[in-house]
Wavefront OBJ file of the C-alpha trace (Angstrom):
o trace
v -12.763 20.743 -32.093
v -15.334 18.367 -30.643
v -16.951 15.802 -32.913
v -20.370 17.099 -31.867
v -21.229 19.757 -29.284
v -24.897 19.447 -28.430
v -24.961 22.673 -26.439
v -23.609 24.536 -29.455
v -26.031 22.735 -31.771
v -29.025 23.757 -29.670
v -27.872 27.242 -28.681
v -29.841 29.032 -31.450
v -33.085 27.538 -30.147
v -32.599 27.944 -26.396
v -35.065 30.787 -25.921
v -37.723 29.126 -28.090
v -37.126 25.860 -26.198
v -37.727 27.638 -22.898
v -40.965 29.087 -24.172
v -42.168 25.731 -25.530
v -41.182 23.858 -22.363
v -42.789 26.582 -20.266
v -46.085 26.037 -22.052
v -45.905 22.338 -21.210
v -45.135 23.053 -17.553
v -47.941 25.592 -17.358
v -50.410 23.171 -18.928
v -49.980 20.632 -16.136
v -50.220 17.841 -18.739
v -46.950 15.937 -19.211
v -47.852 12.751 -21.127
v -50.146 12.045 -24.085
v -51.203 15.667 -24.358
v -51.387 18.443 -26.897
v -47.630 18.788 -27.519
v -47.283 15.126 -28.554
v -50.364 15.265 -30.781
v -49.124 18.456 -32.446
v -45.682 16.983 -33.122
v -47.108 13.743 -34.501
v -49.267 15.670 -36.948
v -46.448 18.028 -37.960
v -43.970 15.193 -38.465
v -46.428 13.085 -40.474
v -47.084 16.108 -42.691
v -43.342 16.717 -43.071
v -42.507 13.098 -43.934
v -45.551 12.754 -46.168
v -47.475 9.967 -44.418
v -50.958 9.769 -42.986
v -49.847 8.743 -39.517
v -47.032 9.270 -37.056
v -47.050 7.363 -33.770
v -44.516 8.602 -31.247
v -42.715 6.382 -28.765
v -39.850 6.443 -26.275
v -36.836 5.919 -28.586
v -35.634 4.648 -31.934
v -35.116 1.024 -30.883
v -38.665 0.929 -29.554
v -39.891 2.366 -32.870
v -38.225 -0.484 -34.774
v -39.395 -3.116 -32.300
v -42.986 -1.851 -32.092
v -43.237 -1.668 -35.883
v -42.342 -5.347 -36.230
v -44.399 -6.389 -33.204
v -47.495 -4.703 -34.629
v -47.090 -6.555 -37.913
v -47.000 -9.790 -35.909
v -50.199 -8.851 -34.084
v -51.820 -8.113 -37.443
v -50.741 -11.509 -38.830
v -48.313 -10.149 -41.431
v -45.285 -11.586 -39.612
v -44.860 -14.736 -37.531
v -42.144 -16.286 -35.367
v -39.321 -17.573 -37.546
v -40.059 -15.354 -40.539
v -37.001 -13.883 -42.248
v -36.244 -10.187 -42.582
v -33.553 -9.141 -45.058
v -31.408 -6.390 -43.550
v -28.043 -4.762 -44.299
v -25.118 -6.403 -42.523
v -23.466 -3.013 -41.924
v -25.876 -1.244 -39.631
v -26.107 -0.109 -36.043
v -27.053 -3.062 -33.877
v -30.471 -1.612 -32.970
v -31.775 -2.617 -36.400
v -30.816 -6.239 -35.750
v -31.964 -6.216 -32.113
v -35.491 -5.234 -33.120
v -35.702 -8.246 -35.435
v -34.396 -10.852 -33.010
v -36.423 -9.428 -30.103
v -39.528 -10.216 -32.139
v -38.336 -13.797 -32.713
v -37.764 -13.084 -36.377
v -34.657 -14.116 -38.313
v -32.286 -11.445 -39.691
v -30.807 -12.296 -43.073
v -27.675 -10.173 -43.368
v -26.865 -8.798 -46.825
v -23.577 -7.107 -47.646
v -23.395 -3.437 -48.684
v -22.453 -1.963 -52.007
v -18.964 -0.744 -51.116
v -19.340 2.251 -53.432
v -22.279 3.807 -51.589
v -22.246 1.889 -48.265
v -25.952 0.973 -48.506
v -27.440 -2.530 -48.825
v -26.448 -3.990 -52.202
v -29.736 -4.286 -54.081
v -28.140 -6.752 -56.530
v -27.742 -9.285 -53.680
v -31.230 -9.105 -52.220
v -33.070 -11.431 -54.591
v -30.663 -14.314 -53.992
v -31.265 -13.912 -50.242
v -35.033 -14.356 -50.600
v -36.377 -17.734 -49.454
v -39.783 -19.199 -48.816
v -39.591 -17.733 -45.294
v -38.762 -14.165 -46.320
v -41.501 -11.740 -45.363
v -39.814 -8.321 -45.249
v -36.886 -6.196 -46.355
v -35.684 -3.588 -43.875
v -33.517 -0.916 -45.462
v -31.376 1.417 -43.351
v -30.704 4.953 -44.572
v -27.216 4.745 -43.098
v -25.158 7.911 -42.477
v -28.075 10.028 -43.755
v -28.221 8.691 -47.321
v -31.325 7.263 -48.975
v -30.956 3.469 -49.242
v -34.094 2.899 -51.310
v -33.748 1.956 -54.960
v -36.325 1.143 -57.603
v -34.915 -2.380 -57.713
v -35.681 -2.859 -54.012
v -39.220 -1.596 -54.504
v -39.646 -3.876 -57.513
v -38.466 -6.934 -55.551
v -40.762 -6.209 -52.626
v -43.762 -5.912 -54.939
v -42.906 -9.025 -56.950
v -42.343 -11.198 -53.885
v -45.099 -9.559 -51.796
v -42.682 -8.476 -49.095
v -43.076 -5.732 -46.531
v -40.714 -2.848 -47.201
v -39.634 -1.323 -43.892
v -37.320 1.635 -43.284
v -34.900 2.370 -40.481
v -34.865 6.148 -40.852
v -32.985 6.873 -37.635
v -30.202 8.746 -39.447
v -31.923 10.422 -42.398
v -34.582 12.892 -41.259
v -35.462 15.080 -44.230
v -33.629 13.053 -46.871
v -35.311 12.726 -50.283
v -35.513 9.826 -52.702
v -34.334 10.732 -56.206
v -35.585 8.308 -58.878
v -33.142 6.925 -61.399
v -33.779 7.766 -65.036
v -32.150 4.496 -66.070
v -34.193 1.985 -64.084
v -35.995 -0.623 -66.201
v -38.614 -2.521 -64.172
v -38.965 -6.274 -64.483
v -41.713 -7.770 -66.633
v -43.533 -8.712 -63.450
v -43.247 -5.176 -62.103
v -46.423 -4.093 -60.302
v -46.778 -0.316 -59.970
v -47.205 1.015 -56.463
v -50.384 2.809 -55.476
v -48.521 6.114 -55.432
v -45.677 6.778 -57.842
v -42.549 7.810 -55.969
v -41.387 11.306 -56.796
v -38.307 13.415 -56.214
v -40.143 15.131 -53.395
v -40.859 11.938 -51.452
v -38.905 11.672 -48.229
v -37.309 8.709 -46.563
v -39.761 7.489 -43.970
v -42.552 7.437 -46.570
v -41.060 5.044 -49.139
v -42.187 1.713 -47.696
v -45.030 0.265 -45.674
v -43.709 1.756 -42.433
v -40.619 3.477 -41.064
v -38.943 3.856 -37.681
v -37.337 7.128 -36.591
v -34.979 8.038 -33.747
v -34.749 11.505 -32.230
v -31.693 10.789 -30.084
v -30.057 14.143 -29.216
v -27.215 13.744 -31.727
v -29.512 13.175 -34.723
v -30.220 15.849 -37.341
v -33.628 16.178 -35.683
v -32.631 15.592 -32.083
v -34.584 15.890 -28.856
v -33.193 16.803 -25.427
v -33.430 13.152 -24.442
v -34.650 9.913 -25.980
v -37.614 9.871 -28.347
v -38.768 7.968 -31.423
v -41.665 7.456 -33.831
v -43.143 5.249 -36.544
v -44.612 6.730 -39.736
v -47.008 4.862 -42.013
v -50.097 5.188 -44.198
v -51.605 2.048 -42.629
v -54.259 3.027 -40.073
v -54.442 -0.493 -38.607
v -50.703 -0.568 -38.075
v -50.694 2.892 -36.489
v -53.512 2.028 -34.086
v -51.865 -1.267 -33.143
v -48.497 0.378 -32.447
v -50.167 3.059 -30.346
v -51.972 0.453 -28.284
v -48.939 -1.809 -27.753
v -46.832 1.177 -26.703
v -49.449 2.141 -24.104
v -49.515 -1.078 -22.064
v -51.397 -2.830 -24.866
v -54.491 -0.727 -24.208
v -56.921 0.239 -26.965
v -58.651 2.444 -24.389
v -58.163 3.032 -20.683
v -58.039 -0.244 -18.713
v -58.899 -2.296 -21.825
v -55.784 -4.263 -22.821
v -55.900 -6.053 -26.173
v -52.168 -6.830 -26.330
v -49.342 -7.786 -24.000
v -48.049 -4.266 -24.204
v -45.257 -2.108 -22.888
v -44.735 1.487 -21.815
v -43.063 3.408 -24.649
v -44.267 6.978 -24.917
v -42.737 10.281 -25.966
v -43.185 12.867 -23.224
v -44.651 16.313 -23.778
v -41.367 18.160 -23.255
v -39.529 16.166 -25.931
v -42.445 16.667 -28.319
v -42.423 20.417 -27.714
v -38.671 20.595 -28.360
v -38.947 18.503 -31.523
v -41.748 20.682 -32.876
v -39.423 23.674 -32.548
v -36.487 21.982 -34.284
v -38.639 20.481 -37.028
v -39.242 24.000 -38.349
v -35.494 24.361 -38.914
v -34.678 20.845 -40.134
v -34.330 21.674 -43.828
v -31.914 24.514 -42.983
v -29.992 22.164 -40.673
v -29.640 19.632 -43.470
v -28.570 22.261 -46.015
v -25.809 23.445 -43.712
v -24.573 19.896 -43.190
v -24.518 19.458 -46.965
v -22.421 22.617 -47.286
v -19.863 21.297 -44.777
v -19.811 17.938 -46.580
v -19.231 19.720 -49.909
v -16.130 21.396 -48.472
v -14.713 17.999 -47.535
v -15.626 16.414 -50.874
v -14.150 19.232 -52.948
v -10.988 19.904 -50.970
v -9.705 16.634 -49.442
v -7.098 15.205 -51.826
v -5.076 12.753 -49.756
v -4.695 9.476 -51.734
v -4.553 7.529 -48.453
v -8.102 8.631 -47.583
v -11.173 7.468 -49.492
v -14.137 9.790 -49.489
v -17.693 8.436 -49.509
v -19.412 8.174 -52.879
v -22.694 9.229 -51.356
v -25.402 11.156 -53.135
v -28.721 12.436 -51.880
v -27.599 12.545 -48.244
v -28.398 14.768 -45.279
v -25.013 13.826 -43.787
v -25.933 12.683 -40.326
v -22.455 11.155 -40.463
v -19.590 12.025 -42.814
v -17.464 8.851 -43.085
v -14.014 8.542 -44.597
v -12.056 5.332 -45.043
v -8.404 4.420 -44.716
v -6.332 1.356 -43.930
v -4.522 3.560 -41.405
v -7.698 4.465 -39.503
v -6.196 4.423 -35.991
v -3.170 6.446 -37.072
v -5.376 8.992 -38.822
v -7.613 9.297 -35.789
v -4.640 9.947 -33.526
v -3.138 12.416 -36.029
v -6.370 14.413 -36.148
v -6.640 14.393 -32.362
v -3.112 15.814 -32.128
v -4.370 18.617 -34.375
v -7.291 19.270 -32.048
v -9.919 17.417 -34.096
v -12.110 14.821 -32.422
v -13.597 11.994 -34.515
v -15.818 8.955 -33.976
v -16.070 5.440 -35.437
v -19.411 4.208 -36.791
v -19.152 1.282 -36.065
v -16.011 -0.547 -34.887
v -17.591 -4.006 -34.440
v -20.186 -5.350 -36.896
v -23.347 -6.980 -35.507
v -22.274 -10.475 -36.580
v -19.105 -10.200 -34.479
v -20.871 -9.053 -31.315
v -20.912 -11.390 -28.323
v -24.716 -11.194 -28.079
v -24.842 -12.877 -31.504
v -22.061 -15.352 -30.822
v -23.691 -17.933 -33.099
v -22.771 -15.632 -36.015
v -19.218 -14.880 -34.938
v -17.599 -17.274 -37.429
v -19.581 -15.828 -40.331
v -17.586 -13.997 -43.009
v -18.982 -10.735 -44.355
v -15.820 -9.170 -45.773
v -17.206 -5.861 -47.045
v -18.991 -5.112 -43.782
v -15.834 -6.056 -41.871
v -13.721 -3.806 -44.109
v -16.012 -0.852 -43.435
v -15.787 -1.466 -39.697
v -11.964 -1.595 -39.884
v -11.537 1.512 -42.022
v -14.392 3.917 -41.224
v -13.736 7.226 -39.435
v -16.430 9.863 -38.917
v -15.432 13.502 -39.310
v -17.132 16.427 -37.555
v -20.012 17.463 -39.816
v -22.853 19.443 -38.346
v -24.778 22.675 -38.758
v -22.945 24.485 -35.949
v -19.574 24.255 -37.720
v -18.069 27.192 -39.567
v -16.401 27.001 -42.967
v -13.115 27.795 -41.219
v -13.475 24.772 -38.960
v -14.237 22.538 -41.929
v -11.143 23.868 -43.708
v -9.095 23.123 -40.580
v -10.215 19.495 -40.862
v -9.365 19.497 -44.580
v -5.879 20.853 -43.933
v -5.183 18.149 -41.370
v -6.511 15.388 -43.594
v -4.392 16.503 -46.528
v -1.301 16.681 -44.302
v -1.732 13.124 -42.976
v 1.201 10.768 -43.626
v 1.339 7.588 -41.491
l 1 2 3 4 5 6 7 8 9 10 11 12 13 14 15 16 17 18 19 20 21 22 23 24 25 26 27 28 29 30 31 32 33 34 35 36 37 38 39 40 41 42 43 44 45 46 47 48 49 50 51 52 53 54 55 56 57 58 59 60 61 62 63 64 65 66 67 68 69 70 71 72 73 74 75 76 77 78 79 80 81 82 83 84 85 86 87 88 89 90 91 92 93 94 95 96 97 98 99 100 101 102 103 104 105 106 107 108 109 110 111 112 113 114 115 116 117 118 119 120 121 122 123 124 125 126 127 128 129 130 131 132 133 134 135 136 137 138 139 140 141 142 143 144 145 146 147 148 149 150 151 152 153 154 155 156 157 158 159 160 161 162 163 164 165 166 167 168 169 170 171 172 173 174 175 176 177 178 179 180 181 182 183 184 185 186 187 188 189 190 191 192 193 194 195 196 197 198 199 200 201 202 203 204 205 206 207 208 209 210 211 212 213 214 215 216 217 218 219 220 221 222 223 224 225 226 227 228 229 230 231 232 233 234 235 236 237 238 239 240 241 242 243 244 245 246 247 248 249 250 251 252 253 254 255 256 257 258 259 260 261 262 263 264 265 266 267 268 269 270 271 272 273 274 275 276 277 278 279 280 281 282 283 284 285 286 287 288 289 290 291 292 293 294 295 296 297 298 299 300 301 302 303 304 305 306 307 308 309 310 311 312 313 314 315 316 317 318 319 320 321 322 323 324 325 326 327 328 329 330 331 332 333 334 335 336 337 338 339 340 341 342 343 344 345 346 347 348 349 350 351 352 353 354 355 356 357 358 359 360 361 362 363 364 365 366 367 368 369 370 371 372 373 374 375 376 377 378 379 380 381 382 383
């Protein structure tokens, strides 16, 4: 069993893909045309924001989002951005590429998301933003995070690369601070990740719940100035043809990827429900005391992680039983060579996750029988 078979994932849509791609080919318009505009509108409507600006990939979405805030004067060189320490490196790269300073905050080990009880102590006079990451497909936003961002006048940014279609579920037990300032729009159970902060970056890498047939990304926001600035920067810095207001770059979603994404967007909620069904099989039937299951709620299960001190042995055991797995992620950002100045830093919870995490197959193409095969192997594991 492969961890993820993209051909199998996309097989149900092949004929519709061919029709959609054929329309693009027949149009003779391959960039910045009708297919991109249609997808941007459909995705903004789906997420629940006024604007969606497409771009070439998820890293560009993160980078352009921050760069646009710099052009608008909301961020400046040397400003600090609070970010989870346990994230894919793209989140961190977008911050440092913009000459901003990442402030790494440990996760809550129970739910694997940024620990909202540690954020306030990380805020300094240079803090200008909090970037939450909806890691593994689970909503990372909490009322406490929203409260802090309002009280300290911080930008709330989302890395929504792994959580297309995930919803925020408010807590009935949250008590706001005395200085709590209500948001313009009250968050509801129907509000999706990607619409919870000031802006959000999305990746449509082929392996994502909403995956293209190549690289693609987008930023969603309700801020018209931000949307227009991102669109200009991503198109060589041009506000209109041959008029360049910014030192821009070329980061555009092509018409074929947009056409494919418009097809898959219609099925995204069904895709997520099926992933949740596979995850429920694991949660209800894995009973090996050596393996810790994730305490994740409100997730679309882009990744189903389990944890064990015998991670390498478990991975080999599963492979011997015909089950392929992945590790997300074996080396934390602060131990990467590109950030060698951080290599001596101790972030024990992030490091523990990186040592113990193993990702099980969990996708909409799987059958119940395949999920039960994984369960049987997990329950039989003895190092």
